[in-house]
N, C-alpha and C positions, 0 to 999 in steps of 0.2 A: 504492501499498499505509501501513496505515496502518502507525503506530508499535509500537502493540502485537501485529502480524501482522512486523514489519520485526524484533521484539524473536528472539519465539518461531522466523521458521525459522531466525536468530543460534542462539539455542539449540540448535536442533536438531542444527543445523549441525557449531556445536562440541560435541556428544555424542557427533556419529556419528567426527568426523576423534578426536578422544577414545579414541572402544575402537578405532582401526585405527589409534593410537600403544604400543598395549595390543597388549606383546608375548606370543602362545602357541605353544605347542606345536603342531606343521602337523601331524601326525601322520598325514607322506604316505602308508606303507607301511600296507597293509595286508592282517591273516594269515589266511588261511584255513583255517574248523573243519575240526575234525580227523574223519572219510577223506571225506567227501564234499566237503567246498568245498572242496580241492585238486582231487578226481579232476573235479568239474562243474570248474571249471577252466581244468587240462585240457582235460578232451575240448572244450572250445570255445571253445580255442587252434586245437586241428585243426582242427576243424571254420569255421574264419576262413582255414586258412588253405590248406587244400585247397579253399574259398569260390571268395577269391583267385583260386589258382593257372586253375579256371575261366574268373574272371573276363575273366585275361591272355587266357586257347585262346582266347573266345567275342572275345575285342576284331583278335585276332588274324587268326581264322578266316574275319572278316565286312570284316576289311579295312580295321574303322573307328582304328582304330591309331594309324592314317591325315594321319587328319582333325585337326587343333587342335586343342582340347577333349579327345577319345576319347584324344589320344592322354594329355596328365594322367593322366588315371580309372590307362590300363594303369601309368603307374611310380607312379603310388601305390598298385596298386594289387600292382605291385615289392616297397616301401618299405611296402606296410605286413604283406604277408607275411613276408616278409621279422624285421621285426617281434617281430609272432609267435613268429615261427620263437626268435625270443632270447631272450625273457621266461618260451618252458615251458623250453627247457631251465638259462634262471637256477630259474623254482619245481623244479625238478627236482631243481636238486640242491641244495637248499636246502629244501626244506617238505618233499619225498618223499620222496628215499634220506636229507636229516641225512647230504650228506656236504661238508658248506660248515656253516661254523659264526660267526657275526661278533655284536661286542661289541665298543661303544661303551665307543670311551674317553676323549673330551673329548666339548663338543659341535661339534666339528671333523673327529671325528674315527672311525676307525673300525676293526678289528682284522676280514680275512677268518685264519679258519683249514680247516682243508681232513686229517677225517678222513682219507680216505682217497685217494693221488695225489701231495698234495706240492704243491708251489709248481702247477708248471703246471697241477696243478683251480683251484685257489687263484685265477690268469691269464683261465682259459678263465669262472668267475662273478665277476671284475671286466669284464669287456668283458664277457655277459651282461646285465651290469645296464645297462649304456653302452643299453640299448637304446634312449631317447629318440633318440639321435642320427641312429633311421629312423623311429623316429613323426614324430618331427613335418615329417619332410619330408615326411612321409606323406600326413601333415593341408597343407600347405601343396599340393602336385600335388593334392589333392582339392580343395581346395576354385579353380586358378586351374582348376581342367580346367571346375565350373562355373559358375567365373564366362563363359567361355568360349562354351562350353554356354549361356549363357541368355542370351548378346547376339545368340550368331548368335539363338535362337527368336525375340529384340525385334528384333531384322533382319528378321528376313522374316516376325513382325505387322507390322512398316509397309510392308515394301512393298504384303501384300494389304492394307491399307487406301490406300493412297500409286491405287491399279490402277479404274477406274471399272464 
């Protein structure tokens, strides 16, 4: 590499590192447009739960869930369907029914208040917002199951090549 190319590369890398070092709001929470957005989103949760239930039934009825790979896919379907139930409940409480109101107190603190049901409903909402504790293991099991199935497919393909 020439000196000019090195300087260009170093300048580009420095600019990218500078952009990464400047924090910006993540905007991790996305509100849905009223009323159609949340209705369609909630319907998609119901459809996803139903689809995962069919997948689990299909795997069990064909006894595929006894085999490695498919077993992990079944666990993924279970975790992801439970994740969708929790997300559905959280959306229902804060966006559809309006029974939960959240306020930002400072950067690291939010206050959760309920307009109905008292502290019990606040705890239900808080637990429902921890849906990532089910989504992440679900995605891990999906990855693991697909990896096992892919390695089995590769092993079969390699055996077919060895047969004269």
